[in-house]
TIBAKE-435403 format. One record per residue: residue in three letters; z, y, x of N, C-alpha, C, CB in turn. Coordinates in pm, 1 decimal. Glycine has a CB too. Layout:
BEGIN
res, n_c3, n_c2, n_c1, ca_c3, ca_c2, ca_c1, c_c3, c_c2, c_c1, cb_c3, cb_c2, cb_c1
ala, Z, Y, X, Z, Y, X, Z, Y, X, Z, Y, X
...
! end
This chain:
BEGIN
res, n_c3, n_c2, n_c1, ca_c3, ca_c2, ca_c1, c_c3, c_c2, c_c1, cb_c3, cb_c2, cb_c1
met, 10032.9, 9545.0, 10931.1, 10009.0, 9656.2, 10841.4, 10066.3, 9628.2, 10703.0, 9860.1, 9685.2, 10832.1
ser, 10050.4, 9506.0, 10652.8, 10101.3, 9474.3, 10519.2, 10253.3, 9477.7, 10516.2, 10051.3, 9337.1, 10473.9
glu, 10317.9, 9446.5, 10629.8, 10463.4, 9454.5, 10635.9, 10509.5, 9599.0, 10623.8, 10515.4, 9392.8, 10766.4
arg, 10436.6, 9689.3, 10683.0, 10470.8, 9831.6, 10673.9, 10456.2, 9881.3, 10530.8, 10382.0, 9914.9, 10768.0
ile, 10352.4, 9838.2, 10463.7, 10331.2, 9877.1, 10324.3, 10443.4, 9820.6, 10237.8, 10193.0, 9827.7, 10273.4
ala, 10480.3, 9695.8, 10261.9, 10589.9, 9635.1, 10185.3, 10721.0, 9708.7, 10209.8, 10605.5, 9486.6, 10221.9
ala, 10746.8, 9747.1, 10334.6, 10869.1, 9819.8, 10367.7, 10872.9, 9954.9, 10296.8, 10880.5, 9839.4, 10519.5
leu, 10761.4, 10025.8, 10299.3, 10755.6, 10155.3, 10231.7, 10766.0, 10140.4, 10079.9, 10626.2, 10227.6, 10268.1
ala, 10704.6, 10035.4, 10024.3, 10714.2, 10009.9, 9879.8, 10858.6, 9977.8, 9841.1, 10620.4, 9893.4, 9838.2
leu, 10928.4, 9900.5, 9924.9, 11067.8, 9869.3, 9897.4, 11153.3, 9995.5, 9902.7, 11120.0, 9765.5, 9997.0
leu, 11125.6, 10082.7, 9998.1, 11199.2, 10208.9, 10007.6, 11172.4, 10295.6, 9885.0, 11160.6, 10284.8, 10136.2
leu, 11048.6, 10299.6, 9840.0, 11013.3, 10376.2, 9721.0, 11082.8, 10319.3, 9597.0, 10860.8, 10376.9, 9701.1
ala, 11081.0, 10186.7, 9582.7, 11147.2, 10123.1, 9468.7, 11298.2, 10146.3, 9473.5, 11116.8, 9972.2, 9466.5
gly, 11356.7, 10135.7, 9592.4, 11499.8, 10160.4, 9606.2, 11535.1, 10304.2, 9572.2, 11545.4, 10128.0, 9747.1
gly, 11450.2, 10398.6, 9614.2, 11473.4, 10539.4, 9580.7, 11463.6, 10564.8, 9431.1, 11374.1, 10627.7, 9653.9
ala, 11366.1, 10501.5, 9367.2, 11351.8, 10516.2, 9221.6, 11472.1, 10456.6, 9149.5, 11221.8, 10448.7, 9172.4
tyr, 11516.9, 10339.4, 9194.1, 11634.1, 10275.1, 9133.6, 11756.4, 10364.6, 9150.2, 11659.8, 10135.8, 9197.2
leu, 11774.6, 10419.3, 9270.0, 11888.3, 10507.1, 9297.5, 11880.8, 10633.5, 9212.4, 11893.2, 10543.7, 9446.7
ala, 11762.2, 10689.3, 9197.4, 11745.4, 10809.3, 9114.8, 11782.4, 10782.7, 8969.2, 11601.2, 10859.8, 9123.3
leu, 11752.4, 10663.6, 8919.5, 11788.2, 10628.4, 8782.0, 11937.2, 10597.8, 8768.0, 11706.3, 10508.4, 8735.7
ala, 12001.0, 10554.5, 8876.5, 12143.0, 10519.7, 8871.7, 12234.6, 10640.3, 8885.4, 12174.8, 10420.7, 8980.1
ile, 12187.1, 10746.1, 8949.5, 12271.5, 10863.1, 8976.7, 12325.8, 10929.0, 8849.1, 12192.7, 10965.2, 9056.5
pro, 12246.6, 10946.3, 8743.7, 12301.4, 11014.9, 8625.1, 12405.1, 10933.5, 8546.9, 12188.9, 11051.2, 8532.5
leu, 12414.3, 10804.9, 8569.4, 12509.0, 10722.4, 8494.3, 12652.0, 10755.4, 8534.4, 12480.7, 10573.0, 8516.9
pro, 12747.1, 10749.2, 8439.5, 12886.9, 10778.7, 8473.9, 12943.0, 10671.5, 8568.0, 12973.6, 10788.0, 8345.7
arg, 12997.9, 10717.7, 8681.3, 13045.6, 10624.6, 8783.9, 13190.0, 10581.8, 8765.3, 13030.3, 10686.4, 8918.9
gly, 13272.9, 10664.9, 8705.9, 13414.0, 10631.8, 8691.2, 13485.9, 10645.8, 8824.6, 13430.6, 10489.5, 8636.1
leu, 13595.9, 10575.5, 8838.5, 13675.9, 10577.4, 8960.9, 13673.8, 10439.5, 9024.3, 13821.5, 10622.2, 8931.9
ala, 13717.4, 10431.8, 9149.6, 13720.2, 10302.4, 9217.3, 13814.4, 10205.8, 9145.9, 13762.8, 10319.5, 9363.8
ala, 13924.6, 10257.0, 9093.5, 14020.4, 10172.1, 9022.2, 13969.1, 10132.2, 8883.5, 14154.6, 10244.2, 9009.1
arg, 13885.9, 10215.5, 8824.9, 13829.6, 10189.2, 8691.6, 13683.3, 10228.8, 8692.7, 13907.4, 10266.7, 8579.8
pro, 13596.3, 10142.3, 8749.0, 13454.6, 10180.1, 8760.9, 13386.7, 10192.3, 8625.6, 13380.2, 10078.6, 8845.8
gly, 13295.7, 10288.6, 8619.4, 13217.2, 10308.8, 8498.8, 13087.4, 10229.2, 8504.8, 13187.4, 10457.3, 8478.7
pro, 13002.6, 10245.4, 8403.7, 12878.4, 10167.8, 8398.1, 12778.7, 10201.9, 8508.6, 12812.9, 10188.4, 8265.5
gly, 12795.5, 10315.5, 8574.0, 12702.3, 10353.1, 8679.3, 12750.2, 10320.1, 8819.7, 12674.5, 10497.8, 8670.7
phe, 12871.3, 10267.8, 8832.4, 12927.7, 10240.5, 8964.6, 12849.1, 10133.7, 9039.5, 13072.5, 10197.7, 8951.6
phe, 12829.1, 10019.3, 8977.4, 12758.0, 9908.7, 9042.7, 12611.3, 9941.8, 9067.8, 12768.1, 9782.4, 8957.9
pro, 12537.9, 9998.5, 8969.8, 12398.2, 10035.3, 8998.6, 12386.1, 10136.6, 9113.1, 12333.1, 10092.7, 8873.1
leu, 12478.7, 10231.6, 9121.6, 12474.2, 10327.7, 9231.6, 12497.2, 10257.2, 9365.3, 12579.2, 10438.7, 9210.7
leu, 12592.9, 10167.2, 9368.5, 12621.3, 10092.6, 9490.8, 12501.0, 10007.9, 9532.1, 12744.9, 10003.5, 9471.7
val, 12440.3, 9940.8, 9436.3, 12322.3, 9858.8, 9465.2, 12206.9, 9946.6, 9513.9, 12279.6, 9778.7, 9339.8
gly, 12186.7, 10061.8, 9451.1, 12079.9, 10152.5, 9492.1, 12098.0, 10203.6, 9634.3, 12072.4, 10269.2, 9397.1
val, 12220.7, 10239.2, 9669.2, 12247.7, 10287.0, 9805.2, 12222.9, 10175.0, 9906.2, 12393.3, 10339.2, 9817.1
leu, 12274.7, 10055.2, 9877.1, 12255.7, 9942.8, 9969.0, 12107.9, 9904.7, 9981.2, 12337.2, 9821.7, 9922.0
leu, 12035.4, 9908.7, 9870.5, 11892.5, 9878.2, 9873.1, 11817.0, 9980.0, 9958.7, 11835.4, 9876.0, 9730.1
cys, 11850.5, 10106.6, 9943.4, 11784.4, 10210.1, 10024.6, 11817.8, 10194.8, 10172.9, 11825.5, 10350.1, 9976.2
leu, 11943.7, 10163.2, 10204.2, 11981.0, 10142.9, 10344.2, 11906.4, 10024.3, 10404.6, 12132.2, 10121.6, 10356.4
ala, 11898.4, 9915.2, 10328.7, 11825.2, 9798.1, 10377.5, 11676.6, 9830.5, 10394.2, 11843.4, 9678.8, 10281.0
ala, 11620.8, 9903.9, 10299.8, 11479.5, 9940.4, 10307.4, 11452.9, 10032.7, 10426.6, 11434.8, 10008.3, 10176.9
ile, 11544.1, 10125.1, 10454.0, 11528.7, 10213.9, 10570.3, 11527.8, 10130.9, 10698.3, 11642.8, 10320.0, 10575.1
gly, 11618.6, 10035.4, 10707.5, 11619.9, 9947.0, 10823.3, 11490.7, 9868.1, 10835.8, 11737.3, 9852.1, 10815.1
phe, 11438.7, 9821.0, 10723.2, 11312.9, 9746.3, 10720.6, 11197.5, 9835.3, 10766.6, 11285.1, 9691.2, 10578.9
val, 11194.1, 9959.8, 10718.7, 11088.0, 10053.4, 10758.2, 11095.8, 10080.2, 10908.1, 11099.2, 10186.5, 10678.6
ile, 11213.8, 10108.1, 10957.7, 11229.7, 10135.6, 11101.1, 11184.5, 10016.1, 11184.2, 11376.5, 10170.3, 11133.8
glu, 11226.3, 9897.3, 11144.1, 11190.7, 9776.3, 11219.8, 11040.0, 9751.0, 11218.5, 11263.9, 9654.5, 11162.5
thr, 10975.8, 9770.3, 11104.4, 10831.5, 9743.7, 11098.0, 10751.9, 9845.5, 11178.1, 10783.9, 9744.0, 10953.1
phe, 10798.6, 9968.1, 11183.6, 10726.0, 10068.5, 11260.6, 10754.9, 10058.2, 11409.7, 10761.1, 10207.0, 11211.2
arg, 10863.1, 9992.9, 11448.0, 10893.7, 9973.3, 11589.4, 10817.2, 9855.5, 11648.7, 11042.8, 9952.3, 11608.0
gln, 10780.2, 9760.1, 11565.0, 10705.7, 9644.0, 11613.5, 10566.3, 9686.8, 11656.5, 10697.6, 9534.1, 11504.9
ser, 10513.8, 9617.8, 11754.1, 10378.0, 9650.6, 11798.1, 10276.9, 9601.9, 11695.6, 10348.5, 9588.4, 11936.5
ala, 10163.1, 9664.7, 11693.9, 10057.1, 9627.8, 11599.6, 9999.0, 9491.1, 11631.6, 9946.3, 9732.5, 11600.6
ala, 10020.8, 9440.9, 11751.9, 9964.8, 9312.2, 11791.9, 10041.8, 9194.7, 11732.2, 9963.6, 9301.0, 11943.0
thr, 10159.8, 9218.4, 11676.5, 10239.7, 9110.7, 11619.5, 10170.2, 9054.6, 11496.3, 10381.4, 9160.4, 11583.9
asp, 10155.1, 8924.2, 11493.9, 10093.5, 8858.3, 11378.8, 10201.8, 8826.7, 11277.0, 10017.8, 8728.7, 11421.4
ala, 10196.5, 8891.7, 11161.8, 10299.2, 8874.6, 11060.1, 10250.1, 8790.0, 10942.8, 10345.7, 9010.0, 11010.2
ser, 10143.8, 8712.3, 10963.4, 10092.2, 8631.7, 10853.3, 10186.4, 8514.4, 10825.6, 9949.8, 8580.6, 10885.2
leu, 10187.3, 8472.7, 10702.4, 10274.0, 8363.4, 10659.4, 10195.4, 8233.2, 10656.0, 10335.4, 8393.1, 10520.9
asp, 10262.6, 8123.4, 10690.8, 10196.7, 7994.1, 10674.9, 10210.6, 7950.4, 10528.7, 10257.8, 7886.9, 10772.1
ala, 10150.4, 7838.4, 10494.6, 10147.3, 7793.7, 10354.5, 10287.1, 7769.1, 10298.9, 10064.4, 7666.6, 10341.8
gly, 10375.9, 7709.7, 10377.8, 10512.2, 7683.4, 10331.6, 10589.9, 7810.9, 10305.2, 10586.1, 7599.5, 10432.7
gln, 10573.3, 7908.5, 10392.3, 10642.3, 8035.6, 10373.1, 10588.9, 8108.2, 10249.6, 10627.0, 8124.3, 10497.7
arg, 10457.0, 8105.5, 10230.8, 10398.8, 8168.2, 10111.7, 10451.0, 8102.1, 9985.0, 10245.5, 8160.3, 10115.9
thr, 10461.7, 7970.1, 9987.2, 10512.0, 7898.1, 9870.8, 10654.9, 7940.2, 9839.3, 10505.1, 7746.6, 9894.0
arg, 10740.0, 7951.5, 9941.4, 10878.8, 7992.5, 9919.3, 10887.2, 8134.4, 9861.8, 10957.7, 7984.6, 10050.5
val, 10803.2, 8223.8, 9911.8, 10802.6, 8361.5, 9860.1, 10758.3, 8362.4, 9714.8, 10710.0, 8452.0, 9944.8
ile, 10654.8, 8288.3, 9683.0, 10603.3, 8285.1, 9546.0, 10705.0, 8223.0, 9451.1, 10471.3, 8207.1, 9540.2
val, 10764.8, 8109.8, 9490.5, 10864.2, 8044.4, 9404.7, 10982.8, 8136.9, 9379.6, 10912.2, 7912.4, 9468.4
thr, 11031.6, 8202.8, 9484.9, 11144.9, 8293.3, 9469.0, 11109.8, 8411.3, 9379.3, 11191.9, 8343.4, 9604.8
ser, 10991.8, 8468.0, 9396.7, 10949.3, 8581.8, 9314.4, 10933.9, 8542.5, 9168.2, 10817.8, 8638.8, 9366.6
val, 10870.5, 8429.0, 9143.4, 10851.8, 8382.4, 9005.7, 10986.9, 8349.5, 8942.1, 10758.9, 8258.4, 9002.1
ala, 11074.5, 8283.3, 9016.6, 11207.2, 8248.8, 8963.8, 11286.4, 8374.4, 8929.3, 11285.3, 8163.6, 9065.6
leu, 11280.0, 8476.9, 9014.3, 11351.6, 8601.2, 8986.9, 11293.9, 8671.4, 8864.7, 11346.1, 8694.1, 9108.6
gly, 11161.5, 8673.8, 8853.9, 11098.6, 8734.3, 8736.8, 11136.4, 8662.6, 8607.9, 10948.1, 8734.3, 8752.9
leu, 11131.0, 8530.2, 8608.9, 11169.3, 8453.1, 8490.8, 11316.8, 8470.6, 8458.9, 11137.8, 8305.6, 8511.1
phe, 11400.4, 8479.7, 8561.3, 11543.4, 8502.3, 8540.8, 11564.8, 8632.5, 8463.4, 11618.5, 8506.7, 8676.7
cys, 11499.3, 8739.1, 8506.5, 11515.9, 8869.1, 8441.3, 11464.7, 8868.1, 8297.4, 11443.7, 8976.9, 8520.7
val, 11351.3, 8802.4, 8276.7, 11291.4, 8801.1, 8143.5, 11368.7, 8710.5, 8047.6, 11145.9, 8755.9, 8151.8
ala, 11410.7, 8593.5, 8093.9, 11472.6, 8494.5, 8005.6, 11623.2, 8510.6, 7988.5, 11444.4, 8358.2, 8057.3
leu, 11687.9, 8589.7, 8071.9, 11833.9, 8602.8, 8066.6, 11887.6, 8639.6, 7928.5, 11878.5, 8706.1, 8165.6
pro, 11830.5, 8736.9, 7857.6, 11885.4, 8769.9, 7725.4, 11873.9, 8656.5, 7624.1, 11816.0, 8891.4, 7671.1
trp, 11771.5, 8572.2, 7636.2, 11751.1, 8465.4, 7538.5, 11822.8, 8336.8, 7576.9, 11603.7, 8438.1, 7522.2
val, 11820.3, 8302.7, 7701.9, 11877.1, 8175.0, 7744.9, 12023.6, 8189.4, 7782.3, 11798.8, 8119.1, 7862.8
gly, 12062.6, 8301.9, 7836.7, 12201.2, 8326.1, 7871.6, 12228.2, 8314.4, 8020.6, 12288.7, 8231.3, 7797.6
phe, 12343.6, 8366.2, 8059.5, 12381.3, 8374.7, 8199.2, 12394.3, 8238.6, 8266.4, 12510.0, 8448.9, 8211.7
phe, 12470.0, 8147.8, 8204.8, 12499.0, 8019.7, 8270.4, 12372.9, 7941.1, 8302.4, 12589.6, 7935.9, 8182.9
val, 12290.2, 7921.0, 8203.3, 12170.5, 7838.6, 8221.7, 12074.1, 7904.2, 8319.2, 12100.8, 7814.0, 8087.3
met, 12048.9, 8034.4, 8301.9, 11950.2, 8100.9, 8387.3, 11997.7, 8112.3, 8532.1, 11918.9, 8239.4, 8332.5
thr, 12124.8, 8139.3, 8552.6, 12174.6, 8148.4, 8689.9, 12168.2, 8012.1, 8756.9, 12318.9, 8202.6, 8692.4
phe, 12207.8, 7909.0, 8685.5, 12204.7, 7772.9, 8738.6, 12061.1, 7733.6, 8776.4, 12262.8, 7673.0, 8635.3
val, 11966.0, 7759.0, 8686.9, 11825.5, 7724.4, 8711.0, 11767.5, 7808.6, 8825.5, 11742.1, 7744.8, 8582.0
phe, 11800.8, 7937.2, 8829.0, 11750.9, 8024.6, 8935.7, 11797.1, 7976.5, 9073.0, 11797.5, 8168.9, 8912.6
val, 11924.3, 7945.5, 9085.9, 11976.4, 7899.7, 9215.5, 11911.1, 7767.0, 9254.5, 12131.1, 7884.2, 9210.3
ile, 11892.2, 7678.6, 9158.9, 11825.4, 7551.2, 9187.6, 11683.3, 7575.0, 9239.7, 11821.6, 7462.4, 9061.0
cys, 11607.3, 7659.2, 9171.0, 11468.2, 7686.1, 9211.8, 11461.0, 7744.0, 9352.5, 11401.4, 7782.5, 9113.1
val, 11545.2, 7842.5, 9379.9, 11540.1, 7907.7, 9510.9, 11583.9, 7812.3, 9621.3, 11628.5, 8033.1, 9511.7
leu, 11693.0, 7739.7, 9600.9, 11741.2, 7649.7, 9706.2, 11647.2, 7532.0, 9729.1, 11879.6, 7598.2, 9671.2
arg, 11585.7, 7481.5, 9623.9, 11487.8, 7373.4, 9642.8, 11364.9, 7424.7, 9717.5, 11445.8, 7313.3, 9506.3
ala, 11324.5, 7548.4, 9688.9, 11210.4, 7606.4, 9761.0, 11242.8, 7624.8, 9909.0, 11170.3, 7741.3, 9698.8
leu, 11369.7, 7648.2, 9938.3, 11410.6, 7663.2, 10077.5, 11430.0, 7528.7, 10146.6, 11538.6, 7743.6, 10085.5
gly, 11426.8, 7420.1, 10070.3, 11430.8, 7287.9, 10130.1, 11564.5, 7217.7, 10125.7, 11388.7, 7297.6, 10267.9
gly, 11654.2, 7257.4, 10037.6, 11784.4, 7191.8, 10028.4, 11775.6, 7057.0, 9959.2, 11882.4, 7280.4, 9955.1
ser, 11869.9, 6968.5, 9991.1, 11874.9, 6838.1, 9923.5, 11923.6, 6857.6, 9779.8, 11968.3, 6738.4, 10000.4
trp, 11887.8, 6764.9, 9692.1, 11924.9, 6777.7, 9550.9, 12075.9, 6783.1, 9533.0, 11867.5, 6661.8, 9470.2
thr, 12148.6, 6703.1, 9606.7, 12294.8, 6701.6, 9593.0, 12352.9, 6837.4, 9629.6, 12356.8, 6591.5, 9681.7
leu, 12311.7, 6889.4, 9742.9, 12362.1, 7019.3, 9787.9, 12317.0, 7131.5, 9694.8, 12315.1, 7047.9, 9931.0
val, 12194.2, 7124.9, 9648.6, 12140.9, 7227.3, 9559.4, 12217.9, 7230.0, 9428.1, 11992.0, 7203.1, 9532.8
leu, 12239.4, 7115.0, 9366.3, 12311.9, 7109.0, 9238.8, 12456.7, 7152.2, 9254.1, 12306.3, 6968.1, 9181.4
leu, 12520.8, 7110.1, 9361.5, 12659.3, 7148.9, 9386.3, 12669.4, 7300.3, 9409.0, 12715.6, 7072.3, 9508.0
thr, 12579.9, 7354.9, 9488.7, 12580.3, 7499.1, 9515.3, 12551.3, 7578.3, 9388.8, 12477.7, 7533.9, 9623.5
ala, 12456.9, 7531.5, 9308.7, 12423.3, 7601.5, 9184.1, 12541.9, 7602.0, 9088.5, 12301.5, 7536.1, 9116.7
ala, 12608.5, 7489.1, 9074.5, 12723.2, 7480.6, 8983.8, 12839.0, 7567.7, 9033.1, 12769.2, 7334.5, 8969.6
leu, 12873.2, 7555.3, 9160.0, 12984.4, 7633.6, 9214.4, 12950.6, 7783.2, 9219.5, 13020.7, 7583.3, 9355.0
gly, 12827.2, 7814.4, 9255.5, 12786.0, 7954.4, 9260.6, 12787.4, 8020.2, 9123.9, 12648.4, 7965.5, 9320.4
thr, 12735.9, 7950.7, 9023.4, 12736.2, 8004.2, 8887.2, 12878.9, 8024.8, 8838.4, 12660.2, 7910.2, 8791.7
ala, 12965.6, 7926.6, 8863.6, 13106.0, 7938.9, 8822.4, 13175.6, 8053.7, 8895.5, 13180.9, 7807.3, 8848.5
ala, 13147.6, 8069.8, 9024.3, 13210.9, 8176.8, 9102.0, 13165.8, 8314.6, 9054.3, 13179.1, 8160.2, 9251.0
val, 13036.9, 8330.3, 9029.9, 12986.4, 8459.4, 8982.5, 13043.3, 8489.9, 8843.8, 12830.9, 8459.7, 8978.8
tyr, 13049.2, 8389.2, 8757.1, 13108.7, 8408.9, 8624.9, 13253.7, 8452.0, 8637.7, 13098.8, 8280.5, 8541.2
trp, 13329.0, 8384.7, 8723.2, 13471.5, 8415.7, 8738.2, 13490.5, 8558.4, 8788.2, 13538.6, 8316.3, 8834.8
val, 13412.3, 8599.1, 8888.1, 13427.1, 8734.5, 8942.6, 13392.7, 8839.3, 8836.8, 13337.3, 8752.9, 9067.1
phe, 13276.1, 8823.6, 8772.2, 13231.4, 8928.4, 8681.3, 13296.5, 8920.1, 8543.6, 13082.4, 8922.2, 8666.5
ala, 13299.2, 8804.5, 8482.3, 13351.0, 8793.9, 8345.8, 13503.4, 8793.7, 8341.4, 13298.1, 8668.3, 8280.0
val, 13567.9, 8724.9, 8435.0, 13713.6, 8713.4, 8430.4, 13780.7, 8829.3, 8503.1, 13758.3, 8580.7, 8491.3
leu, 13748.1, 8848.1, 8629.9, 13815.6, 8951.8, 8708.6, 13774.0, 9093.3, 8668.6, 13787.4, 8930.9, 8855.7
leu, 13644.0, 9116.5, 8651.1, 13594.3, 9251.2, 8622.5, 13570.8, 9277.7, 8473.9, 13466.6, 9274.2, 8697.4
ser, 13586.8, 9177.5, 8389.2, 13567.9, 9188.7, 8243.5, 13429.7, 9242.6, 8205.3, 13675.3, 9279.1, 8184.4
val, 13327.8, 9197.8, 8277.9, 13190.5, 9236.2, 8246.5, 13135.7, 9136.9, 8144.2, 13101.1, 9239.8, 8375.7
pro, 13086.4, 9185.7, 8030.7, 13028.7, 9093.1, 7933.4, 12893.7, 9039.8, 7983.0, 13012.1, 9162.4, 7796.4
leu, 12884.8, 8910.9, 8002.5, 12761.2, 8848.3, 8047.4, 12686.8, 8793.3, 7926.3, 12789.7, 8735.8, 8150.7
pro, 12553.7, 8798.4, 7928.6, 12477.8, 8752.3, 7811.8, 12495.6, 8603.7, 7787.1, 12330.7, 8783.5, 7829.2
lys, 12529.4, 8570.9, 7659.6, 12540.9, 8429.7, 7620.1, 12404.1, 8371.9, 7589.1, 12633.6, 8414.3, 7498.0
gly, 12314.9, 8457.4, 7548.7, 12180.7, 8413.1, 7514.9, 12165.6, 8392.0, 7366.2, 12146.9, 8286.2, 7588.6
ala, 12047.4, 8421.9, 7315.1, 12018.6, 8407.9, 7172.1, 12025.6, 8262.6, 7128.6, 11880.9, 8465.3, 7139.3
leu, 11999.4, 8171.0, 7221.0, 12003.5, 8029.2, 7186.6, 12143.8, 7979.8, 7157.9, 11943.8, 7948.0, 7297.3
phe, 12245.6, 8047.8, 7213.6, 12382.7, 8001.1, 7199.6, 12468.3, 8089.5, 7110.5, 12445.8, 7991.0, 7333.7
asp, 12410.1, 8190.1, 7045.8, 12486.9, 8276.5, 6954.9, 12499.4, 8215.9, 6817.9, 12422.5, 8413.0, 6943.9
! end
């Protein structure tokens, strides 16, 4: 039952996000505007949520969907890390927060320190290169580094 509620809540949140993204100017595929990416994310979020809703309603009620302690810990760590990422990004900046976020999530999933640090460094550099260099998106430097 809680999975069904979560699926419906995700669909509602995705619909609200999409509704807020629709009025933004989208631009063209060759020259996307500020609303292009949010609209794309909103559509993908709604599609994923629809799939989640369908899957949860197709499962029998007898399925036990409770989480064990390790799974609960991973969900909590990921949720807290994402929340802190969103809140601290303007002050700390893109590089530090992305690096720390990836480390927190991968360690919660059980990765080794070597693999986690390497993935965080390469992932942060790759995301920076795609958005800041290729797409010319200004990423927050953070108040600490201005």
